[in-house]
Backbone as ProteinMPNN parsed JSONL, in Angstrom:
{"seq_chain_A": "MQIKQSALDSIAIGASFACLVHCVALPILLAALPAVDKILPVSGSFHLGMLMIAIPASLAALLHEFSLRRAAAPVRFWLLVLG", "coords_chain_A": {"N_chain_A": [[94.015, -9.105, -71.912], [92.518, -9.367, -69.61], [91.202, -6.921, -69.495], [89.436, -7.038, -71.681], [87.773, -9.128, -70.838], [86.648, -7.981, -68.574], [85.234, -5.87, -69.735], [83.382, -7.293, -71.288], [82.033, -8.605, -69.223], [80.851, -6.396, -67.997], [79.125, -5.532, -70.025], [77.443, -7.752, -70.17], [76.273, -7.69, -67.615], [74.951, -5.24, -67.792], [73.128, -5.81, -69.872], [71.625, -7.811, -68.64], [70.486, -6.338, -66.57], [68.958, -4.513, -68.061], [67.136, -6.291, -69.181], [65.847, -7.162, -66.858], [64.604, -4.756, -66.013], [62.906, -4.353, -68.201], [61.268, -6.647, -68.042], [59.959, -6.215, -65.639], [58.805, -3.681, -65.932], [57.122, -3.8, -68.205], [54.714, -5.43, -67.655], [53.615, -3.755, -65.666], [53.203, -1.379, -67.073], [51.339, -2.291, -69.002], [49.23, -2.961, -67.308], [48.581, -0.441, -66.41], [47.539, 0.892, -68.581], [44.636, 1.105, -68.972], [44.045, 3.087, -67.046], [45.425, 5.257, -68.043], [43.873, 5.902, -70.19], [41.804, 7.26, -69.003], [43.029, 9.617, -68.263], [44.154, 10.666, -70.64], [42.007, 10.997, -72.984], [41.059, 8.858, -75.63], [39.922, 8.428, -78.909], [37.415, 6.174, -80.248], [38.06, 5.391, -82.803], [40.807, 5.253, -82.841], [41.316, 2.926, -81.347], [40.109, 1.054, -83.016], [41.715, 1.336, -85.283], [44.193, 0.433, -84.241], [43.501, -2.213, -83.776], [43.065, -3.044, -86.388], [45.651, -3.047, -87.282], [46.933, -4.813, -85.525], [45.705, -7.373, -85.826], [46.233, -8.342, -88.575], [49.065, -8.306, -88.402], [49.606, -10.113, -86.322], [48.482, -12.427, -87.411], [50.122, -12.756, -89.672], [52.604, -13.231, -88.403], [52.018, -15.605, -87.039], [51.419, -17.388, -89.155], [53.844, -17.302, -90.528], [55.596, -18.436, -88.646], [54.423, -20.959, -88.529], [54.976, -21.846, -91.117], [57.72, -22.129, -90.956], [58.198, -24.015, -88.891], [56.265, -25.966, -89.014], [54.465, -26.532, -87.024], [51.428, -27.24, -85.988], [49.807, -26.835, -83.8], [49.495, -24.162, -82.547], [48.118, -22.862, -84.64], [45.827, -24.46, -84.922], [44.714, -23.966, -82.382], [44.007, -21.196, -82.538], [42.228, -21.32, -84.632], [40.183, -22.739, -83.43], [39.474, -20.907, -81.423], [38.667, -18.656, -82.9], [36.777, -19.743, -84.583]], "CA_chain_A": [[92.941, -10.089, -71.898], [91.681, -9.082, -68.454], [90.365, -5.758, -69.808], [88.352, -7.512, -72.555], [86.84, -9.91, -70.031], [85.942, -7.036, -67.722], [84.278, -5.155, -70.585], [82.307, -8.232, -71.617], [81.237, -8.79, -68.012], [80.044, -5.189, -67.817], [78.06, -5.567, -71.034], [76.497, -8.798, -69.769], [75.525, -7.191, -66.464], [74.043, -4.213, -68.295], [72.048, -6.466, -70.62], [70.768, -8.485, -67.66], [69.715, -5.306, -65.884], [67.959, -4.023, -69.011], [66.113, -7.336, -69.265], [65.087, -7.104, -65.61], [63.75, -3.565, -66.059], [61.878, -4.612, -69.211], [60.326, -7.668, -67.558], [59.167, -5.653, -64.554], [58.072, -2.49, -66.369], [56.102, -4.076, -69.216], [53.409, -5.75, -67.058], [53.081, -2.577, -64.972], [52.713, -0.484, -68.117], [50.114, -2.854, -69.568], [48.169, -2.848, -66.304], [48.237, 0.964, -66.236], [46.949, 1.468, -69.795], [43.251, 1.589, -68.81], [44.037, 4.334, -66.276], [45.915, 6.314, -68.932], [42.737, 6.277, -71.028], [41.015, 8.239, -68.248], [43.767, 10.88, -68.242], [44.244, 11.118, -72.028], [40.942, 10.316, -73.718], [41.385, 8.447, -76.993], [38.678, 8.112, -79.616], [37.207, 4.775, -80.62], [38.707, 5.099, -84.084], [42.181, 4.869, -82.538], [41.304, 1.518, -80.967], [39.801, 0.288, -84.223], [42.929, 1.354, -86.102], [45.177, -0.472, -83.631], [43.01, -3.56, -84.022], [43.281, -3.342, -87.808], [47.084, -3.302, -87.438], [47.345, -5.95, -84.7], [45.208, -8.658, -86.336], [47.046, -8.842, -89.689], [50.452, -8.542, -87.972], [49.605, -11.363, -85.56], [48.226, -13.516, -88.355], [51.339, -12.943, -90.472], [53.618, -13.859, -87.552], [51.589, -16.976, -86.779], [51.582, -18.186, -90.372], [55.284, -17.393, -90.809], [56.149, -19.435, -87.726], [53.931, -22.26, -88.964], [55.703, -22.26, -92.318], [59.082, -22.515, -90.576], [58.279, -25.164, -87.971], [55.19, -26.924, -89.295], [53.787, -26.851, -85.77], [50.039, -26.86, -86.243], [49.064, -26.621, -82.555], [49.012, -22.779, -82.382], [47.14, -22.543, -85.681], [44.579, -25.133, -84.533], [44.161, -23.254, -81.221], [43.353, -19.969, -82.963], [41.051, -21.669, -85.422], [39.117, -23.085, -82.467], [39.046, -19.682, -80.751], [37.964, -17.763, -83.825], [35.727, -20.442, -85.308]], "C_chain_A": [[91.957, -9.813, -70.753], [90.737, -7.913, -68.732], [89.204, -6.167, -70.704], [87.309, -8.267, -71.748], [86.019, -8.989, -69.137], [84.892, -6.263, -68.527], [83.102, -6.058, -70.956], [81.416, -8.499, -70.406], [80.328, -7.587, -67.769], [78.885, -5.141, -68.798], [77.001, -6.597, -70.646], [75.657, -8.352, -68.582], [74.524, -6.127, -66.901], [72.866, -4.808, -69.056], [71.093, -7.185, -69.671], [69.897, -7.479, -66.92], [68.624, -4.74, -66.792], [66.816, -5.027, -69.16], [65.228, -7.319, -68.019], [64.12, -5.925, -65.619], [62.603, -3.785, -67.048], [60.824, -5.576, -68.674], [59.463, -7.164, -66.406], [58.268, -4.526, -65.065], [56.939, -2.813, -67.342], [54.762, -4.491, -68.604], [52.778, -4.565, -66.321], [52.499, -1.6, -65.979], [51.402, -1.001, -68.711], [48.954, -2.76, -68.588], [47.703, -1.408, -66.149], [47.548, 1.568, -67.458], [45.49, 1.893, -69.64], [43.169, 2.896, -68.017], [44.501, 5.501, -67.142], [44.776, 6.792, -69.83], [41.844, 7.296, -70.324], [41.682, 9.608, -68.247], [43.821, 11.498, -69.639], [43.175, 10.405, -72.846], [41.328, 10.066, -75.184], [40.088, 8.03, -77.67], [38.609, 6.621, -79.957], [37.875, 4.421, -81.926], [40.178, 4.724, -83.886], [42.248, 3.382, -82.196], [41.006, 0.625, -82.171], [41.019, 0.224, -85.14], [44.001, 0.423, -85.559], [44.778, -1.933, -83.847], [43.257, -3.977, -85.462], [44.768, -3.563, -88.114], [47.478, -4.596, -86.734], [46.906, -7.291, -85.294], [46.02, -9.145, -87.533], [48.5, -9.128, -89.287], [50.552, -9.854, -87.202], [49.392, -12.563, -86.471], [49.458, -13.797, -89.211], [52.425, -13.627, -89.664], [53.282, -15.32, -87.287], [51.8, -17.864, -88.0], [53.058, -18.33, -90.768], [55.928, -18.46, -89.915], [55.686, -20.838, -88.109], [54.694, -22.752, -90.183], [57.129, -22.692, -92.005], [59.129, -23.824, -89.818], [57.268, -26.268, -88.25], [54.52, -27.411, -88.008], [52.352, -26.349, -85.889], [49.264, -26.543, -84.967], [48.626, -25.169, -82.376], [47.961, -22.39, -83.417], [45.798, -23.182, -85.339], [43.913, -24.423, -83.362], [43.406, -22.019, -81.671], [42.179, -20.239, -83.878], [39.882, -22.056, -84.53], [38.584, -21.823, -81.782], [38.207, -18.815, -81.68], [36.77, -18.427, -84.499], [34.616, -20.799, -84.432]], "O_chain_A": [[90.748, -9.994, -70.892], [89.6, -7.91, -68.26], [88.086, -5.689, -70.508], [86.108, -8.078, -71.94], [84.818, -9.2, -68.966], [83.783, -6.034, -68.042], [81.952, -5.62, -70.936], [80.197, -8.607, -70.537], [79.171, -7.746, -67.382], [77.778, -4.747, -68.432], [75.804, -6.344, -70.78], [74.453, -8.608, -68.545], [73.384, -6.114, -66.437], [71.731, -4.356, -68.9], [69.881, -7.167, -69.882], [68.718, -7.731, -66.67], [67.499, -4.512, -66.348], [65.653, -4.635, -69.255], [64.008, -7.446, -68.115], [62.949, -6.079, -65.271], [61.458, -3.439, -66.758], [59.625, -5.345, -68.836], [58.344, -7.644, -66.221], [57.104, -4.431, -64.674], [55.896, -2.16, -67.304], [53.736, -3.942, -69.006], [51.56, -4.389, -66.347], [51.419, -1.052, -65.761], [50.46, -0.231, -68.901], [47.819, -2.507, -68.992], [46.549, -1.172, -65.792], [47.016, 2.675, -67.364], [45.125, 2.959, -70.136], [42.304, 3.727, -68.293], [44.012, 6.62, -66.983], [44.724, 7.969, -70.188], [41.196, 8.108, -70.983], [41.005, 10.636, -68.232], [43.569, 12.691, -69.811], [43.42, 9.31, -73.353], [41.849, 10.947, -75.869], [39.255, 7.354, -77.067], [39.618, 5.916, -79.95], [38.226, 3.261, -82.143], [40.733, 3.962, -84.677], [43.119, 2.662, -82.685], [41.597, -0.445, -82.314], [41.317, -0.827, -85.709], [44.647, -0.296, -86.322], [45.636, -2.786, -84.076], [43.614, -5.124, -85.73], [45.101, -4.205, -89.11], [48.258, -5.386, -87.267], [47.674, -8.253, -85.263], [46.469, -10.291, -87.511], [49.099, -10.086, -89.777], [51.49, -10.624, -87.411], [50.048, -13.593, -86.317], [49.797, -14.957, -89.446], [53.104, -14.516, -90.178], [54.167, -16.176, -87.308], [52.311, -18.978, -87.877], [53.464, -19.37, -91.287], [56.712, -19.284, -90.387], [56.456, -21.794, -88.027], [55.024, -23.934, -90.279], [57.691, -23.531, -92.71], [59.999, -24.658, -90.068], [57.418, -27.388, -87.762], [54.07, -28.553, -87.919], [52.114, -25.141, -85.888], [48.151, -26.023, -85.051], [47.454, -24.946, -82.07], [47.017, -21.666, -83.101], [44.754, -22.539, -85.448], [42.69, -24.286, -83.337], [42.275, -21.801, -81.236], [41.224, -19.462, -83.899], [38.73, -21.742, -84.832], [37.377, -21.687, -81.585], [37.159, -18.303, -81.286], [35.849, -17.741, -84.941], [33.641, -21.398, -84.886]]}, "name": "protein", "num_of_chains": 1, "seq": "MQIKQSALDSIAIGASFACLVHCVALPILLAALPAVDKILPVSGSFHLGMLMIAIPASLAALLHEFSLRRAAAPVRFWLLVLG"}
């Protein structure tokens, strides 16, 4: 029983550490993206393509969540922003 508990504790510590690394690294990565554009130039069509993927995916996620929870506040917020 002690070995199982020790293994579970190790998994929990590893998951917590992975979460910590993710939470620290993601904002740094996002802040560094404009600098990466200077090193690796990307065409405008790439940004347009990413936008064409991000908008429908975000809209689908928003509407799916609305259909599950019937919480209209996020939908109303985006209608005000976009309208």
